[in-house]
RONU-465382 format. One line per field, with one value per residue (C-alpha): residue in three letters; x, y, z. Coordinates in steps of 0.5 Angstrom, whole numbers. Layout:
N
bami <- [ALA  ...]
X <- [X  ...]
Y <- [Y  ...]
Z <- [Z  ...]
END
This chain:
485
bami <- [MET  THR  SER  PHE  ASN  ASP  PHE  GLY  LEU  ALA  GLU  PRO  ILE  LEU  ARG  ALA  LEU  ALA  GLU  GLU  LYS  TYR  VAL  THR  PRO  THR  PRO  ILE  GLN  ALA  GLN  THR  VAL  PRO  LEU  ALA  LEU  GLU  GLY  ARG  ASP  VAL  ILE  GLY  ILE  ALA  GLN  THR  GLY  THR  GLY  LYS  THR  ALA  SER  PHE  ALA  LEU  PRO  ILE  LEU  ASN  HIS  LEU  ILE  ALA  LYS  ARG  LEU  ARG  PRO  ALA  GLN  LYS  ALA  CYS  ARG  VAL  LEU  VAL  LEU  SER  PRO  THR  ARG  GLU  LEU  SER  GLY  GLN  ILE  ALA  ASP  SER  PHE  ARG  THR  TYR  GLY  ARG  HIS  ILE  ARG  PRO  LEU  ALA  ILE  GLU  LEU  ALA  ILE  GLY  GLY  VAL  PRO  ILE  ASN  ARG  GLN  ALA  ARG  ALA  VAL  ALA  ARG  GLY  VAL  GLU  VAL  LEU  VAL  ALA  THR  PRO  GLY  ARG  LEU  LEU  ASP  LEU  VAL  ASN  GLN  ARG  ALA  ILE  THR  LEU  ASN  GLN  VAL  GLU  VAL  LEU  VAL  LEU  ASP  GLU  ALA  ASP  ARG  MET  LEU  ASP  MET  GLY  PHE  ILE  HIS  ASP  ILE  LYS  ARG  VAL  VAL  ALA  MET  LEU  PRO  LYS  GLN  ARG  GLN  THR  LEU  PHE  PHE  SER  ALA  THR  MET  PRO  GLN  GLU  ILE  THR  ARG  LEU  ALA  ASP  GLN  MET  LEU  ASN  ASN  PRO  ALA  ARG  VAL  ALA  VAL  THR  PRO  GLN  SER  THR  THR  VAL  GLU  ARG  ILE  ALA  GLN  ARG  VAL  ILE  HIS  THR  ASP  LYS  ALA  ALA  LYS  ASN  GLY  LEU  LEU  ALA  GLU  ILE  LEU  LYS  THR  GLU  THR  ILE  ASP  ARG  VAL  LEU  VAL  PHE  THR  ARG  THR  LYS  HIS  GLY  ALA  ASP  LYS  VAL  VAL  ARG  THR  LEU  GLU  LYS  SER  GLY  LEU  ALA  ALA  GLU  ALA  ILE  HIS  GLY  ASN  LYS  SER  GLN  ASN  GLN  ARG  GLU  ARG  VAL  LEU  ALA  ALA  PHE  ARG  SER  GLY  SER  LEU  ARG  ILE  LEU  ILE  ALA  THR  ASP  ILE  ALA  ALA  ARG  GLY  ILE  ASP  VAL  GLU  GLY  VAL  SER  HIS  VAL  VAL  ASN  PHE  ASP  LEU  PRO  ASN  ILE  PRO  GLU  SER  TYR  VAL  HIS  ARG  ILE  GLY  ARG  THR  ALA  ARG  ALA  GLY  ALA  GLU  GLY  ILE  ALA  ILE  SER  PHE  CYS  ASP  HIS  GLU  GLU  ARG  THR  TYR  LEU  ARG  ASP  ILE  GLU  ARG  LEU  ILE  ARG  MET  SER  ILE  PRO  SER  THR  ASP  ARG  ARG  THR  GLY  ASP  ARG  SER  ARG  PRO  GLU  PRO  ALA  GLU  GLU  HIS  HIS  ALA  ALA  HIS  ARG  GLN  ASN  GLY  ARG  PRO  HIS  LYS  ARG  GLY  ASN  GLN  GLN  GLN  SER  ARG  GLY  LYS  GLY  GLY  ASN  GLY  HIS  HIS  GLN  GLY  ARG  PRO  ALA  GLN  GLY  GLU  ARG  GLN  GLY  GLN  ARG  GLN  GLY  GLN  GLY  HIS  GLY  PRO  ASN  ARG  ASN  GLY  HIS  HIS  ALA  GLY  GLY  ARG  PRO  GLN  ALA  PRO  ARG  SER  GLU  ALA  ALA  ALA  GLN  SER  GLU  PRO  ASN  GLY  ILE  GLY  ASN  VAL  THR  PHE  MET  GLN  ARG  SER  GLY  GLU  PRO  ARG  ARG  ASN  ALA  GLY  HIS  ARG  ALA  PRO  ARG]
X <- [0  3  -3  -8  -13  -12  -14  -22  -22  -29  -28  -28  -22  -19  -21  -17  -11  -11  -11  -5  -2  -1  0  5  3  9  11  7  1  1  2  -3  -9  -11  -11  -15  -20  -22  -23  -17  -13  -6  0  5  12  14  18  15  15  14  7  4  -2  -5  -4  -9  -13  -15  -18  -22  -25  -27  -31  -34  -37  -39  -43  -46  -48  -50  -45  -49  -48  -42  -39  -34  -34  -26  -21  -14  -9  -2  3  4  0  4  3  -4  -5  -1  -6  -12  -10  -8  -16  -19  -14  -16  -23  -25  -30  -34  -39  -41  -35  -34  -26  -24  -18  -17  -10  -7  -5  -12  -18  -22  -29  -28  -26  -32  -37  -34  -35  -42  -46  -41  -36  -34  -26  -23  -15  -13  -7  -9  -9  -13  -18  -19  -20  -26  -28  -28  -32  -37  -36  -35  -36  -32  -37  -39  -32  -31  -24  -18  -12  -5  0  7  6  13  13  7  11  17  12  9  2  1  -4  -8  -8  -11  -16  -18  -18  -22  -28  -28  -33  -30  -32  -28  -22  -15  -9  -3  3  10  17  20  17  20  17  11  9  8  4  0  -2  -3  -9  -12  -11  -15  -11  -7  -4  4  7  14  17  23  29  28  32  37  40  38  43  42  45  52  54  60  62  66  69  69  69  62  64  66  59  56  61  62  55  55  61  58  52  56  60  56  51  44  38  34  37  34  39  37  38  37  33  28  33  38  34  33  40  42  37  40  47  46  42  48  52  47  43  36  33  27  26  20  19  14  14  12  4  1  0  8  9  4  7  15  13  9  15  20  16  15  23  22  26  32  34  30  32  28  28  26  19  17  20  16  11  16  15  18  22  28  32  38  42  41  45  46  48  47  48  41  42  37  41  34  33  39  36  29  33  37  31  29  33  34  27  23  29  34  41  42  47  48  53  54  57  60  64  67  61  57  62  58  52  56  58  51  49  55  53  45  47  53  58  62  61  66  70  74  77  76  78  83  86  89  86  92  87  83  76  71  71  74  79  73  69  75  76  69  70  76  74  68  62  56  56  52  47  49  52  46  42  47  47  40  40  45  44  47  40  38  33  32  35  31  25  19  17  10  3  0  -7  -5  0  -6  -12  -7  -7  0  7  9  14  17  13  16  22  22  21  16  16  21  27  26  25  18  15  15  8  8  9  15  20  22  29  29  24  22  25  23  23  24  26  22  20  16  12  12  7  5  7  12  19  24  28  34  31  26  19  13  8  2  3]
Y <- [0  7  11  11  12  5  2  3  7  11  18  21  17  20  27  27  23  29  35  32  31  24  20  14  8  6  -2  -4  0  -2  -10  -10  -5  -9  -15  -12  -9  -16  -18  -22  -24  -20  -22  -15  -15  -8  -3  3  9  5  8  2  6  8  1  -2  5  6  -1  -1  6  4  -2  3  7  1  -2  4  2  5  2  -1  2  1  -3  -2  -4  -3  -5  -2  -5  -2  -2  5  12  16  11  10  17  17  12  15  22  18  15  22  25  20  20  27  27  21  24  21  18  16  15  14  14  9  10  11  17  20  19  13  15  21  15  11  16  17  10  9  11  6  8  6  6  5  5  3  0  -7  -5  1  -3  -9  -4  -1  -8  -10  -3  -6  1  -3  -10  -13  -18  -13  -12  -13  -11  -13  -9  -11  -6  -7  -15  -16  -10  -12  -19  -14  -11  -17  -16  -22  -25  -19  -20  -27  -25  -19  -24  -29  -24  -22  -25  -31  -28  -22  -19  -19  -15  -17  -12  -14  -12  -19  -25  -29  -36  -33  -28  -33  -38  -32  -30  -38  -38  -31  -31  -35  -37  -30  -27  -25  -19  -17  -11  -9  -14  -14  -10  -6  0  6  7  15  15  17  12  13  10  14  9  13  12  12  18  22  21  28  32  29  30  37  38  35  39  45  43  39  43  40  42  37  32  26  23  16  14  7  9  14  17  17  21  26  26  28  34  37  36  39  45  46  47  52  47  47  40  36  29  24  18  14  18  24  25  25  33  33  28  32  39  37  33  39  44  38  38  46  46  51  45  43  37  32  26  20  13  8  7  14  16  10  15  21  21  28  31  35  30  31  27  21  20  14  16  9  3  -1  -8  -10  -10  -9  -3  1  0  3  9  11  11  17  21  21  22  24  23  27  25  24  22  17  17  12  13  6  5  -1  -5  -4  -7  -14  -9  -6  -13  -15  -9  -10  -18  -16  -10  -14  -8  -5  2  7  9  14  12  18  13  15  10  3  0  -6  -11  -14  -13  -19  -25  -20  -25  -30  -25  -23  -30  -31  -26  -28  -34  -32  -36  -34  -31  -34  -30  -32  -26  -22  -26  -26  -18  -17  -20  -15  -10  -9  -9  -16  -13  -14  -8  -5  -9  -6  -9  -7  -8  -2  -3  -2  4  7  5  10  15  16  14  7  4  -3  -7  -8  -13  -12  -20  -26  -31  -35  -29  -29  -22  -19  -21  -14  -11  -3  3  5  1  2  1  2  1  -3  -1  0  5  3  4  9  9  16  18  24  30  32  40  39  41  34  35  31  27  24  23  23  18  17  14]
Z <- [0  -2  1  6  1  -1  5  4  10  11  9  16  18  11  12  19  16  11  16  19  13  13  6  6  11  15  14  20  18  11  13  19  17  11  16  21  17  15  22  23  29  29  32  31  32  32  36  39  35  28  27  30  34  27  25  30  31  24  23  29  28  21  25  29  23  20  26  29  36  42  47  54  60  64  58  52  45  44  50  49  54  55  60  63  64  59  53  54  54  47  45  47  44  37  37  38  33  28  30  31  25  28  32  37  39  46  48  56  59  65  69  76  79  78  82  80  82  76  71  74  72  65  63  67  60  56  52  45  47  53  54  60  64  67  75  74  70  75  80  76  75  82  84  79  75  68  65  60  57  51  48  40  39  44  43  48  46  49  51  53  57  61  62  65  69  72  69  66  71  71  63  64  69  64  58  62  62  55  50  46  40  39  35  38  36  40  39  42  41  43  43  49  51  56  51  46  50  52  45  43  49  47  39  34  28  28  22  24  22  23  20  23  26  34  38  33  33  29  24  24  31  33  39  44  51  56  61  68  75  78  82  76  72  75  74  66  65  67  62  56  57  57  51  46  42  45  42  48  52  55  61  63  70  73  79  81  87  82  77  82  85  78  78  84  82  75  78  83  76  74  69  69  69  71  73  71  74  78  84  81  80  74  74  75  70  65  66  66  59  56  58  55  48  48  49  55  58  55  60  62  67  67  69  63  65  65  58  55  53  51  43  42  36  37  42  39  45  49  55  59  66  68  63  63  65  60  54  50  53  51  44  47  50  44  39  43  39  31  30  24  20  24  26  34  39  44  50  55  62  64  70  72  75  68  64  64  62  57  54  53  50  44  44  42  37  34  34  38  41  40  47  50  57  63  69  74  79  78  71  71  73  67  68  70  64  59  57  55  52  47  46  43  39  36  35  32  36  38  45  51  55  61  63  62  66  71  71  71  78  80  86  93  96  93  89  81  78  73  75  79  86  87  84  80  83  90  88  84  90  94  88  88  86  87  92  95  99  106  104  96  97  97  103  100  100  93  89  89  82  78  77  78  73  77  81  88  86  78  73  67  60  53  48  41  34  29  22  20  14  10  11  4  3  9  7  9  14  14  9  15  14  20  21  25  32]
END
């Protein structure tokens, strides 16, 4: 398909796309929209930013136009589940954008961090499209504010991130409440075995669409690593921010406390910055994101989960203040720059303890990232397992992922770094950010299974590559395109 007109979409949808100056579908849209319009179940393997929101929103809106029904009270016709507040809000906004000429069209958002009673009132009269995080949806179900037996289309977005956040059991509970006869659209950046099993249980003879290699790096991003001492990271960050030519910069830390600490350090250096993470209220998160999008805020410090919904053009730099302990997250992080055809720069700090993380990242992306050394002190000792790692590269044999699994379990306090530790629903009932349970462990001493939007020590990871489509009549910027999300 070379044009949205080729899909046979209803006129109100095409009019909205024309007003947004969207012309050419992205690969995921070109392959998924025709299948979804036929009513088939679909498994889509695609990174965030490839335009997959439109790939399910457009056929769903077309279905609602073709089958005009008044939704039943306390019910929804379409249910979209996503792992985070920001991503859910972005999806709801996309539905409103593409469906602006469809009247009436009730689209509601059910997420944590805002009063649940307001959301219960919003769905009381029935809605066509409900976009929700799993925990808040189950809260509404438990309060008998909504029933799910009228759902015609289910969308599960970022399924692998749902797994990382511990939502799988919640999703299974939700699916058990849905009608057997429904259309299911299932999207994930990766397909680990548990996600594959979940898809097999949920979908009926699905079509499979995979448009990009999983977890590949963006070619237009200039990547480099700076080896440094852990204590020197703050000074190094301030130096880079003052010497690099930066439009907007997104700085990733592994923990919420670390993000706040970086903000305070930068302010002492005369650099204005804000942090966004799970302990911030929803109003704070929205205010900071709005300032970052407008350009009034140039330096944003974020944990992975809070950055999940950040879709901002003009991010010239991504800085990994802490390397992620899940290597796929590196790909997602740096994909926040080089958007809309522009070029970008990704700079990663690596201290001695993060060498294992760096090796896992380089194995995943199948390249050695150019590096410089700013360390001080004795470096005569070999890095752990470095000789073994070099031997594998020299012999051309594939690397085992053992180090990655070990690295995911590292941490001085016994928690899984990079994984949340408490249920989203519990935090949402409190109407505020989330934190750890009393000891961060199950009864057997094992780390608590991840469930929340924001972790006690850190948060789940993921932001992906981008493919954009050309706006008609819009000047090309660095030979790029812009696509509907």
